[in-house]
N, C-alpha and C positions, 0 to 999 in steps of 0.2 A: 556654286557651292556654297554653304551656310557658313557664318561664321558665329563663332562659339563667344559670347560676351560673358565676361568672368566679374561678380560683383565683388569688388575687394573690400566694401562694407561690411559685409554679412560673411566674410571667410574667417573660420577658425584661426585663433591665433597658431602662429608655430612652435614648436618645442624650443626652449630657449637653447642657445649653443653654449658648449663649455667654455669654461674662462681661459683666458691664457694658463691660468695655476692648473687648468685640467679638471676643477671641482663644479660640480651639479649647482647653480645658485639657485634651482627651485625650491622655495620656502616648504613645500610639501615634502620634497624629498629629503631637505635636511631635517625636517621634524622627525620622519621617519626614523632616519638613521641615530637621532638623539634618543628614542624610545628603545630601539633594539640596544643601544648601548646601556642604557639605563635597566633594561630587563637583565643583559647578560652579568650585569654587576650585581644586580641584587639576586641571581640564581647563584652567582660564585659565592658572595659572602653567606649565602643561606647554607650552599654546601658547605662550606668550612666550619659554620657553626653546628651543623648536624653531625660533622665528622669529631669535633672537638666535645661536644655532647656524649657522643659513642665512646670517646675514648675515657670520661669520666664516669659512666656507667662499667666499662670494661674494668678500670683500674680498680671501683669500688666491690667487685666480684672476686675478692679473693680468695685464699685458700681458709676452707672454715677452720676456725681455730679448735684446738684440743685441750681438754682440761680433764684429768683423771686422778683421783686422789683414793688412795687404799683407805678405806672405812676403819682399817686396823694400825692406821699409820702411826697414832701414838704409842700404842702397844710393842712397835717396831722401828721407834724413833733411834736413827744413827747418831752413836757419838763421834763418828770420826767417817768422811767420805773421801773419795778420789774421783776426780772430773777427767775422764778418759781422755786419750787423744780422740778429736772429732773427725769424722768423715765430712767430706764435703761434695756437693752435688751441684757446684756452680763451676763454672770455667777457671774462677779467678782463683789463683794458689796463694794468694794473701787473706783469704777467707777467716780459715781457722787460726791462724796465728794472731789475729785481731781479736775473734770472738771467745775462743777459749779460755785466756786469762780474763776477759769480762766476765763469763759465766762463773767463773773460780770467785773472781772477787767479788761478786753480789752474793754467791752462796755462802762466802765468809761473813758478808755483813747481814747476811740473813740469819746466822746464827749457828752456821755447821763449823768444825773443825776440818779443815781441808789441807790435805796433804801439799806438798809444792810441787808445782808441774814438772820440774826438772827432776825430782826425785821418781817419781811416778814413770816418766820415760826412761830414765834408767835402768830402772828395775825390768820394764816390760822389753827392754831393748835386749838384756842379758837374757830374756826368756825367747828371744827371736824376733819380736816385735820390730818389724821396719817402717811397715804400714799401717796406718789407722785402723783400717777393717782388720787388721789380723787380731785384733783384742777379741775380735768374736770365736778365736779360737779357744779360748778359754771360757768356762762356766763362771759364771758371779760368784761360786765359792772359792773357785781356785784363783780369782783375782783378790778376793777378799784376804786369803792367805798371804798371796805375795806382796800385797801392799798393807796388810796389817789394817783393813778399815772395815767399818759395819754395812757400808754401802758405797756403790759404785754407781756413776753419772755417764751415761751415754750419751752421746751428742750428733747433730748430722747439721750442717749448713744446708738448708733448703734452696734458701735465695741469697743471691751476693750478686746482685747486675745493676747496670746502669744502661738504658736505653735511649738514644736519640735518633730522632728523624724530621729534624728543621722544624716542623710545627708543633711537636711535642718532645718533650723528655722526661723520664722519670727517675727513680733509684729505688731499690726493692733489698731487704735485707731478711731473712727467715731462719728459725732455729727452730729445732724440735729435739728436747731434752728427755731423759726418763731415769728417773732414779732406782735402781734394783738392791733389795736386800741381799746381802752376799751370806748370810745367815741362813736363810727360808729360800731365797732364790726368786723371792714375790716382786714383781714391780710396784713398790712404795707411790709412786707419782710420776704422772707422764703430762707433758704439755706442749703445745706448738703454735707459735707466732708468726707473722711477718709484719714488719715496720715497712712503711712506703711512703713516698710522695711523688707527685706530678706535678707538670705545669698546665693543665688542662684549663682548669679555673683561671688562671691568671691568663691565657691564652685568650678566653671567653671575652675578659673584662676588657683587655687591652683592643679587641675588637668591636666589642660592643661601644667603647667611648668614643671610637675613631673612624666610624662608618663612613663619614663623608672624606676621609683620608685613607680608606682601609689599605691601599699599597703601602701609605707608610706605616699602617698598623702591621702590616704581615713584614715587614724588614725588622720591624722592634719584637717582634715575637720569636724573629727567627734568632734574633741577637741575644734575646733573654734564654731561651731554649739553649743554647752554646753556652751561655756562662753558667747555667743551671749544670749542665753535663759534664762539664770541665771543673767547676769550682767544688760540687758536693763532696763532702766527706763522710767516708762510711761509718766511723766511729758513733756521730749521734744517732744514727738508726740502728745500728749494732747494740747500742746501749737498750736503746727503747725497746726493741725487741727481745733482749733479755730481762727487762723489767716486766714486760707483759708477760712473759711466759713463766716468769716466776711469781705471780700474782697472786696464785693458787696454790702455789708450795706453803706449806705451814711452815712455822720458824722453827729453828733449830736449838738445841739445848743449851746454847750460850745466849739465847735471845735476839732479837732482831734489832738491829742499829740501823739509823739514816745512812743511807748511801750519799755521798759528796754529789757525785755527778747528777743527782737528781734537782740539786738545787743550785749547783754552779758548774756548767760544762766547761771544765777545767783540769788538769792533772792537778794532783794534789801528793803529800810527801809520802803517802803510802802507796799511790799508782804503781800497782805493777805492770800494765798493760803495755806502755812504753816499753818498758826493758824486756818483755817477754816478746816484743816485736822485734827489738834489736837482736835478740839472743839466735844464734843459728838452731835451726829445729833440729832435735832428736831422733823423731819420729816422722816420716812425711804423712801428710794426709791424703787419704784416697781421693781422686778427684776424677771425673771423666776425660779431662786431658791430660790426664799425666801418663806417661809412656810406661809400656806394659814391666818394662823391666827396671823400672825405677828402684825398686826395693833390695836391686842387687848392687848399686851403687853406691861406692863408700860415703858413710855419713860425714857431713861438714865439721871440721874443728868444732870443740865445746866452746862456750862462751868465756872467757877469762876475765869479764867485769864481775864488779862486785855485785852482790846480790841485794835486791832491795826488799826491805824486809816488810811484813805485814803483821798487824796488830792480830790478825784470827785465824792466820794460816801457819799451821804447825807441822813439826817434823816428827813425825812417830816413830821414829829410831828403827830397832830391829822390828821386822813384822813377827806379830805373834802367831803361833800354829793353832789350829784347832778352829777358828773362826769360820771356816767354810763350810759350806753345805751342797747338797745336790740341787742341782737345776733343773727344772721341767723344760728349759727353752731350749731350742736348737737354734745354730746361726746367729745367736745374740739376740734374738727377736724374743719379747717379754710381754705378755698382756697383764691389764689390771682384773684382780679376780673380781669378780661379781658379786 
């Protein structure tokens, strides 16, 4: 029987055994693991960048602004207007108590005689208006006779939302307004704007400056987004949306004056917004989240606090008959003449 002789000098080396810690100590395998980890990190970071850039693009493609002015506006310049109760397309019921007095305030500083909101609501409530959308039961001419004004301003809050998704947060306020002549039923002016802000660019900057510590950057991004969603106030964006939407509105008969908020974001002596927000609403705003039987509920008790004066918001006194006119619109819809 032959004997096989093994040459130990030419035998290939055996694979290394695992260490006591259970890790393979082969340098090639360790290098492969590091390369895979580096690829996973780069893929993850690039994925976050793409998502954030997509959010920036999505946020920039907002609703198209609307600016329509009747070419005969100056011939029908209203001497007095009434800002009607506004519809609310957002789920937040605090939207119109904030935005409506802002709109009226800015109309007053734009040079228009504005009937006080409390008087408008009281007169409309006596005529059976319990929900904001009920104003469309009346033609513009009928509203002019009831309120003693030359024009009425219809309004809708189109956006009043905050969104938070850990890696992203934003806030949006959108307003649509239309001024209709109560003497002719024609639309004098219409505008729509959305004011918004989001954290997408801030998130990209935080991640770009801390690529080596991307996990720490993600934690900071999540904290920043949570703080933005929790601390952002709606009034600055409501003021900005109102300012933008009224840029195309011609000045009123009293002449335009500087609006204090545009120079200093603080309340002032004649600021009616805070008082209007604290007052109990007389007419409820229509909202998608509003129960169907809300208009059957008894209204809350009226506000007994002192009224805050405003230099340009006047009380028209007893409505003057004969100011109304036939309206070609149905359901409150109106279009600017071509």
